N, C-alpha and C positions, 0 to 999 in steps of 0.2 A: 175481560179476563183480568183477575187480580194477580199481582206479582207474588210468587211464592215467598213464604216467610223462611228465609234461609237461616241456617245455624250461624250463631255468632262465632268468632274465632275461638273463644274459650269453650263453647258448646261443641264445636267441630273437633277440637283437641280431645275433650273428654269422651265424645262419642267414639272416636277412632280407637282410643285405648279400651273403652268398654267393649266395642265390637271385637277387638283382638282377644280380649279375655273370653268372650262368648265362643270364640273359635278354638283357641288354644286349650283352655281348661277342660271342656268336655272331651276333646279328642285325646288329651293326655290321660284323663281318667278312664276313658274307654279302652285305650291301649293297655294300661296297667292291669285293668280287670280282665281283659281278654287274655293277656299273656300269663297272668298269675292264677286265674281262676276259671277261665273259659266262659266268662260272663260279659255281657254288654253292661254299660253303666246303667241303662234303664232296667235291664233284667235284675241287676243287683238291687236297684232302688225298689222294685216291686217286691223282691224277696225281703228286703229290710222292712218295708211297710207291713208285710204280713207278720214278720217276726216280732214286731213291736205290739201287735194286738195280743191281748191276754189269751185269746183262743187260737191265735195264729191262723185266723180265718176271717175273711171279709167278703161281703157281697161285692160282686164285680163293680157295681156302681160306686160303692164306698171306696174300693181299692183305686178306682180311677180318680176319685176326688182326692184321696190321700197322696196319690202319685202325681197330682196336677197334670193329668193327661186325659186324652179322649178315651171313652169306653172302647172304641175300636182299637186304638194302640195298645191298651191294656189287654184286650182280648187276644191280640196277636202274640204279645210277649208271654202271656199265661199259657197259650197253646205250646209255645216253644219250651217253656219251663216244665210243662206237663210231660213232654216227650223225654225230658231228662230225668223225670221222676222226682222233681223238686217241689212240684205243686200238683194238687189234684182239684178238679172242678166237679161240683155236684149241685143238684137242685137245692135251693133254700128250703130247709125243713120247716121253718116257721110259717111260711105261707104258700110254699110250692111255686112261687113266682120268682124268676130270676135265678142266677147261679151264684154260688159261693166259691171263692178260691181259698184253698186250705194249704198251708205250708206243710209238707211232709217232714218226717224226721230227717231224711236225707237233705231236703231243702234247707232245713234249719242248720244242719251241720255245714252245708255249703256256704250260707251267708255268714255264719260264725267264723269259718275258716278264711273267708274273703275279707272280712272287716278290717283286720289289722293292716294289711297292705293298702287297702283303700284309704283308711284314715291317715296312714303315713303319707300317701300321695297327696291327699287334700291338704294336710298340714304343710307339706313341702311346697305345693303349687300356690296355695292361697295365703296361708298364715305365716309361712317361714320368713317372709320379709316385712312383717307388720309388727308394730308395737301393740301393747294392750290397748292403748288409746286409739290406735288406728283400727283395731278389731271392733271396738265400740262404735267408732265412726262408720265403719263398713256396715255394721248391723243397722245403724240409724239410716244410712243412705238406702240400703235395701228395703227397709221398712217403709220409707217414704215413697220409693218407686212402686213397690207392691201395693201400697194403699191407693196410689193413683190408678194403677192398672186394675185393681180389684177392690173397688170401694165397698162392696158387700162383704168382703172378707171371706170369700169362699175358698181361696187358695190355702192349702195346708203347709205351714212352714215351721210350726213349733214342734220341738221334740215331745214325745209322750211324757206325761207327768207320772212319777212313781205312784202306784196305787190307783191310777185313773183308768 
C-alpha cells in the first residue's frame, strides 16, 4: 500500500480557504434570493439561463448543460418553477423528442426583479474586497481549475455574447 500524497502546508491553507468559500458563498446567495425573491440560487440560475436565450426557451438537455447540472436536478427545479408559473415545459416541436423549458412572461419578470439584489450580493461577497488585478487573477485561477476539471470544455461559464 502506498502512502497517500498529502497536501503541502500551502495547499492545505489554500484548500481550507477555498472550501470555506464553497460553503459560505452559496449559502449566502441562497439566503438572499430566498428572502428577497422566494427563489433558490439554483432556481434563479435556471431562470437566468432561460432569460439569456433569444427565444427564452431551451431543450431540457441544453438547459442542464448551460446550468452545469445534471438533467435530473434541472428537471426537478423546472417542475418547481412550473408550479410557480415561471416556466412551462412542452414537447420539442422540431423533432417531437425531448422537452423544452420556456420562460413565461411572469418568469422573465421574476428573474429581472431578482437580478439587482442578486448582483449586489455577488458584488458584496466576492468582488467587494478585490482590486481589478485580483479580479483578473481570480478569473485566471478559475479558468485554470475549470480547464483541469473539464478538459473538453463542456462546462458553460461565459456570458452570452450580444447578437449571438
